[in-house]
N, C-alpha and C positions, 0 to 999 in steps of 0.2 A: 610632552611638553616641554618648553624651551629653556635659555639658560635669563633668568634673569638680570635687569636693568643696573644702576645703580642711584639713587638715589639722590646723585647729579646727574646722572645721563640720564635719567626724567625728566630730570628740572632741564633741559637745556630744550628736551622736544615740548613741553608745556612752553619756553619762552619766545619761541617761536609761532609768535603772533602776531596778524597786523603785519608794519613793512619789517618786522626782524627777521631777521635771517640766518638761522647757528650755522652754518656752512663755515670752515674753515680751511687750510690748505699752502701750497709752499708756491712760490714761482722757482724751477731750478731752470737757469741757463747755465749751456751745457756749448761745446766744440756741436756740431753736426759731424753725422758721423752713420755709417748705415743702423748702429747700435739704435740709435732715435728715432725713430719711423715709427711707422702707426702697426705693421707685417711686427717690426723685430719688439718694439715692446708687450705687443699682444702677449707672440711666444714666451717672453721673459717672466712676464705674469701668472702663462698659467703654470710655469718649468716653477716657477715659487709660491705661485698663491696657497700652498696645504701648509708656508709656515704660518699663515695668516687669518684662521680660518673664519674671525668677526666676518672676515672679506666675501666669504660665502654666507652671508646669513642676510638674513630681512627680520624688518620689525613686524610683528605678530601684533597685530590691537583687537580688542574685543567688539563687538558691533555694539557693547551700549554701555563704555565704562566702566565694568563689573569690577577690571580687574588692567593691572599693569603688564601696559604691552613687555613681552619677552622677544630672545632673539631665538631665529628655528631657519634652519637650512633652508636656501632657495633652490629647493627642485628646478627650475627653470634657468640657473644658474651660467650665464656667457658671459666673457672675458669680453668680446667686441662688444657689447652694448652698455661698456663702464668705458672707453678707450675711443674720442673721437681725436680727429685730424681738422687740421689748418693749414694757411700759407698764406703768412703775412713777410711785409716786404721792412719793418721799420719798425721804430721804440714805439715808435706814438704809435700805431695801428698793433703791437702788442696790447703793452695798455689798455688801449680799446677791447680789445676782445679778454682779456683778464676782468677788468670789470664787467664785461656784459657776462662769463662766465658766470662768474659770483652771483649774480642778479639772483637767475634762479635760480631755486628750493631745488634739492634730492628727489626722485622718487621713491617715497617710503611704501613701494609695491616691493623693490627690488634694494642687494644690498646698496649704503649709504655713499659711495663714495664715484667716483670718475677721472681719469687720468685722460691730461687734454696734450697730444704731440703736436707744436707746432714749428713748425718749418722755415727758411726760406730769410732770418732773417742778416744783417748786413757783418758782418767781416765772420764769414762762415761758421757762424754758430745756429744756434735750436736752443729752444726752450720744452721744457715739461710743467703744467699747471696741473697740482695735485688738488683733488677737490675732495672733502669728508663730511661729514655729517657732527655738527661735535656730540652726539652722541657715540657712534660710534671711535670715540678718538677718546682712548681714557688716560695718554699721559702717552703709557709702551704703544699703542695702536697706530700712535703717531710716529714712531717712530720709527715704528716695526716697519709700517709701510715702503719706510726713507730706507733703511737700512736694507731690506730684502729686496728694494731695486738697485741701488747699488752696493760699488765695490770698493775695499780701500787700493786697489790694483788697476790696472787696465784689462787685466784678463778676469772674467770674470767667475766667481768662485763658484765651484759646481755646487751645486745643492739635488744629493740624494734623498730617494724619498725615504720618508720617517718612519720606521721599523716598528710591527706590532706594538713590544714592550717599551715604545720613545712615544707613542702618541697615548700621551694623558687627556684624561676630561676638560683641563684645566685650561684658560681659555691661552696661555702662552708658550704652553710645555714647548710647544714644535719649534718656535722659534727660540726660546733659550738652546734645545737642545742640536741647534745650526748653529748658534757661538761656538759651542762646547766643542763640536768638529773641527771648528776651523784651524789649520795648520799654523802655527804659530812661527815653524822656524827659520818660514821668510819674508816678516811680519817685521817693519822697523818696533822699538820702542817704542814712540808713541801709538801705531797702531798696536802692539801689546797691549797697553792699559786700558787702550778702546774698546779692545774685545773683553778684557776683564773686566772692568767696569757695564760692559754692556752686563754680561753673563748675570754680576752678581744680582745687576737690580734689577732684571729677569727671573733671577729667580729667586729675591724679594716678592716680584710679585704674582711670583706662583702659589703665595699663600695671603688665601682671601680673608683670612685677618686681619693678617696686619697692612694690605692695602686697603682694606675698609677704614683701620687707624688711622693710618694715614692719609687719607682724602675726607676723614673728620676733622683731621688738627687744621685741615687746610682750609677748609671750605667755615669750619664753623668759627675762623679766627677772621676771617671777613667780615662773618655777620656780628663777630663780638665788638668789633672796634667800627660797625655802622655808629651801633648805641654811643660808644663815643664822643661824636661829629657830629655837629649842624648839618643842613644841606648846603653842597657847595653855590655858591651865585650864577647862576643860568648865565653865559658866553654866547656871542653872537652864533657861535657853533654848535649849541644847546638847544637848538630845535628839532623839532618832528621829525624824520627822519621820512625819505622815501623806500619805494623796494628797489631800487637802482644803483647801483657800486661802480666805482673808478677807483685806479690806482694806479698808483705812481712810485718808484726805489732810486735809491743811491748808497751809494757803499762809502764806505771811510775807515784807512786804516788803523788797525787794530792798534799797531804799536805806537802811533802819533797818540790817540787819544790815551793811552799807558800815559806816554811823555807827559803830558798837558794837564791830564788830572795828577800825578806825582809833586808836578813843576807845582802846584796850587792844593798839594795835603789832600788831597782824593784819590776813590777809586773812579775807573774806567765807566761804571756805573753812575757815578755824580756827574764826571763826564758828558757821556748820554745825556742827561735827565736836565742836565744847563743846556746844552744846545736843544734841546725838546723845550725849555723853555722860553728861550730866544726863538724856537717856532713860534711858540703860541703869541710871542708878542708880537713880533711881525703879522702875524697876520692875524693877528685883532687890532693893529694900526690899518694895516690895507683893509680893513672892512669898515674902519668910519669910528673903530670903539677907543674911545680914547682912556690908555691903560691907566690917565688921573683921578679915574672916575673905578678902579674898584675900590671895594671894600673888605675886601681878603681875596689874598691868593689864588687862583686856578689852583686844582686839586687834583691828583693821578690816581692811578692804581697801578701799580710797578710790585711786579716780583724783587725781593732786593736778597741778597745772602747777609746769616747772623750767626754764620763761623768765627769760635770765637777765636782772636789773634793768637797764631801758634798750635792751633788743634791739629793733628795730624792723626786722626781718625782713622783718612781715607774718604770721608765723604762729605758731602757740603752739605747745608743747612738753608733750606731757604723759605722765605716767609712773603706774601701778600700782603702790601699794605697803601695806605693812601699818604700822597707826599705831596705838600705844599711845596709850589712852582716859583720860584722866585720870577717872574716876569717883569718887574718895572725895576732891575735891577740889570742897567745892560753891559755890567763892566762882564765876559765874561767867563773870568777868572775867579771875581767876586763871585757870580753864582753858582760855579765850584766851591766853593769855601763854606757858602750858607750850605747849601745842598748836602756837603759835607756831614757842617754838624748836626741840623737837623738827623741827618742818617744813623749820626754815633747816637741820638736822647730814641727814635726808634729802635733802633735793635738792643738796645738797655731792656724796652719795655719785656715786661716780664706776660702781657700777653699776646706780647710777637710769636717771644723765646718760644712758649709755651706752643702753639700753635706753628711754627714752625712745619717745614716733612724732609725727607734726606735725599737727596737728588748727589747725582755723580759729578762728581769737580770735572770730571774730564768733556763734560759738555752733551757727550751725544747721547747718553738721553737723561733729559730734563724730566721724567713722568709727572704726572700726576701737577704738572703746574696750568694743562690749558683747562682740565676740568676744575680747578680752584680759579679760573680766571675765567669760566661762565658760567659760576653762581658766584657775580661779582650782585654789588647789592643793587636790589630794585629803586625804582623813585621810592620816598616814603613817604608816610605818614602824610605829609605838610606838601609836597607835592614837587618838594623838590629830590634832583639824584644826589646822594653822595659824592660822587666825581663830575671830575668834566669832563676827564681823558681817559684812556689805558696807553699805556706803554707797558706790554709786552716785550723785555726783553729776560730772555733765557742764554749760557751758550752753546754754543757749535760746538764741532769738532773741529781744533786745528790740525788738518791732515786733509792732503789734496785726497776727494773722494772721485770716482768716475762712473757717470751713467749706461752701463751696457758700451763700458768699453768706454765713453767720452769725457772724457775734463768735467769736470765742473765748473762753475765759475762764478757761482751767488746761487746762496739757496732764501728766497726773500717770503718773511709772512703774510700773507694773505689772510686778516683777522674778520672776526662777524664783528659786526657793529651795535650793541648789546650794552644798557638799554638805549630803545627806544626815541633816544634826545640824544645823541652820543654824534655827533657830525661828524668824522671823523679821531681814526684809533693811526696809533703805530707800533710798529712789530719789527722788531730789533731782533738778531741773528746776526756771531760770532762766527765764521768760517775761513777758515783754514790763512788767520790771515787778517784776515779782512773784516769789515760790520757791515751789515745789510738790514739796509732799511726797508722798513716797505709800509705805506705808507695808503688803508686804507678808509674812503670817505663818501658818503652820498653822494650818487651822481649831482643829486642840485643844488651841494651845498657851493654857497657866494658868500667868497668868492673863491674859488673852486679851487677841486686837490693841486694842479697845476701850480696855485699861489701858496696850498701848504707845502709841498715840498719844496718851492726854492726858498721859503721859509726857515725849513730845516736845513738844505743846501749850503747856504747863506752862513747860516749860526756851526754847519760845524765846519766851515772855514774859518771862519775865527776862534771854534775852537782851539783846531789842529794850528793853528799859527802859535798857540802859547805852549805848543811843544818844543816848537825851532828853536 
């Protein structure tokens, strides 16, 4: 008998039909170094894979569909089959490689993950593409693979084997014991908070009843809010997607976005959504679409913090909600104010508060968010979708991380496009004073991902000017 999948994880398998590929990932940019090579990363994974038991398991599906699939140990597991390497000489070549790698589905006869080591980038940099199926990513597992591969100091954290008394059957127990044994005396205050918060969230994940309860709240909220809204008006990028993907990325200073938000009575999330609103507006204009013809604002599905002001309980409260993007307002300051006002109304909604889930305030462990987003509403009975775009914005660690001894310069989310009419989406992750934006798009999006990225970059520059 194997381990059962949650209802949400089973839904991600079911969603993978036609041209929908439920593979997600992250592009990690690092300094080049001896630790960021094929052989070095295979050794690193082999040293630490016991902390993530799910990553050595595969799906076992019944022949005739009479029962749900389960996780079983892969008796033929070999890390070499999951790590790939290539050499590129430019960021444009890297972008093409990421798009191609994220276009193929993962082999369900093996553990559902891959690692791509990419060497040869300018300025003595390398990259690592982490690729996982959404069914593998229960929030904790997504963070787990990054935290296991990375360290908070240039010197890798030693990982002794787990003793028998610590080898509980629960999925995250080994990872929990790893963090519990990290020596705190040599860590900074920020690092200590990160370790403590990660421990706390892993301890929470060890309780299957609590995890299941949180997951029901997160996914149930999305479905409940769907019933309260009409279908979103289709836009030029809401067309059937192909099986091929493209990817582009950029960054912005976190402090600059904070200043711009504060100057206009909003939050960093408001400033980011203001930039995305402007991005959508510029993209629509580039596609020859007249903004004056819009009968309603485009709708974004995003996670937002609903933690009450002054709450010092030590955790955050995150809900997944629908936000109307004011694309017709071209003044970025007014857009921030409009989004801030809309957000206040959303956060005060009883449905949103009831459906929020507790997340770590440091951002090191944003559990369940990816699972909640994977359960986003499917097209409605009337043929329309509830949203035009997904903006996955979660906080990340505000401290430097190291990938096998090499400094990490950015972590850029690579999203799945789902439902099948979502031409592009924006993943956002803050890291060490920067905000990392990843734009995932259909390869044949017209205009293409470069236009979508240029539109975002231009709007970020305008928003940042508000804080100068």
